[in-house]
C-alpha positions, 0 to 999 in steps of 0.5 A: 078123259085120255082113255075114252078118246084112245079108244074112240082114236082106236076105232076110228081111225082103223075104222079108217084105215080098214075102209080106204083099202077094201076100196068100200064106197070110193072112199080115195078116189086118189092115194099117192103112195111115197114110197124110198130105198129103204121101203118099196110100196110093193106090200102095201100093194100087194096087201091091195090087189088081195083085199080086191080079190077078196072084194069082186074089184077089178085090179088093172096094173099099169106098169112103168117096173113091173114085167110080167103080170101079178097073182090076182091082177085082172088086166095088164098094162104095160105102159114103158115107152106108149105115150099118155095117150096110149095108156090111157086108151089101152086101161079104158080098153081092158075093162068092158063089163058084162053087159049095159044092164048090168051093173058098174062094178068096181073098179081099181086103177095101181102104177106101181111108178109114176116117175119116169111118166114125170120125167121122160122127155117123150112125152108131149109139149101138151101132158097135164098132170091131171089130165092124166088123172081125171081119165082114168078116174073118170073114162071118157066112154060111157061103157066103161064109166064105173066106181073108180079108185086109183093108188099111184106110186112114187118114188122120192128117191128118184131123181126128176128133171128140172123144172122149165117153168118155175111158176109152175109146181112141181109134179110132186107138189102137185099130186099131193093136192091132188091126191085125197089119201097121202100113204107114206111108207117106213121101215118098222126098224127105221121107225123103232131105232128112231125113236129109241134115238128121241126116248135117250136124248141121241141123234136120229140116226140116218139110213140110205141116202141119208148117209150121205156114203160111197158103194153099196147102200146098205140102209135097209134093217130087215132085222132088229137085236137078231130077231124077226119081230121087228119085220112089217112097213109103218103106213105114215096116212094124210086123209083129207075129209069132203069138209077139209078136214085133215085126219093124220095117223101111223099105222103097222101093216104086218107081213103077209108070212103072219097072215092066211091069203084069205084072211078077212079079219082086220091085220092092220093095228095104231102104231100106238098099240105095237108092244115094241113101239110101245111098250106096257109100263111096269105098274109101280107096287109099293107105291101108295105104301112108299112116303116122300122122302125127307129129313123130317118126320112128316107123320103125327101122332094121335096124342099130337094131332089132338093138340094141333086141334085144340089150338085157337086159333088168332084173333078166332074171337071174331068170328064170333061175332052175334049182331049183323057185321060183327063177324070178321071185325079184327080186335086189337088190345092196344100197347104201351108203345101205342100212341093214341091221337084223339083227334084223330080217333074222332076223324 
């Protein structure tokens, strides 16, 4: 039964990640990417742009950290030192349909880092994060409406401003609540190091800021054991359906150098299917021939087997009753030491 369930899980979850990355059927209106210094979200953002270009999806990049327009991006909005209201206006003006009669084109809006707008003191006091994100997905102008998917990157290692209102949720809690899909990025070499320690019941290693060491940050491991076979990024996906059912899965995205920019076939695989993460078990060819080790001789000769079958079990004659109620009666022969009480027998 287990192989069938594994095959069903592989087919279903690979189809899910393909729909999310290819922006089919607006499977996730708001996707949150949580990266860190150990594994930035840049490779995954480039994969979003590559697939959008193949699907002819209009891509708008809101750059807080990006200074130049990347390849494959249709519209670039430089958001540094701008208010949220101005950003929304520029994003709405960056997309104009060809004609009112033409069908609405699909659109992808990417925010390379939302931390500056959450921690900036220049933000107006009336800034409301859900309203800001909603105005990007569903603009007020009817002419700019389209099937929009929003991808937001949040740096987990960047400290934010202390909350003035302790009764309101933090920006990260608000983002994870609003997002339809949450993708946490990990370094593949770090995941292999964690698994190697876990398989040996050792303490898991720490990298980056968790090392709590002063000096230069050396937490990134691009190569493991001197080979480049551990390259790639691990995607920890949490997808929430409309029914409320959540799906958790781990994927592996290989580096872009391993496939063509025009690659149409799905390149993302399940992490459990990777040979480095889950090596195949060697088959035991002599398992059927070997017998369990014991100090006793477990094998029987043909003569011993015939003698064992000919042994009559105790009270076997009790099973030979012919009349009703005779089967299963107890046959007991009294001995000299038995005391027979006639009055008790009459009762």
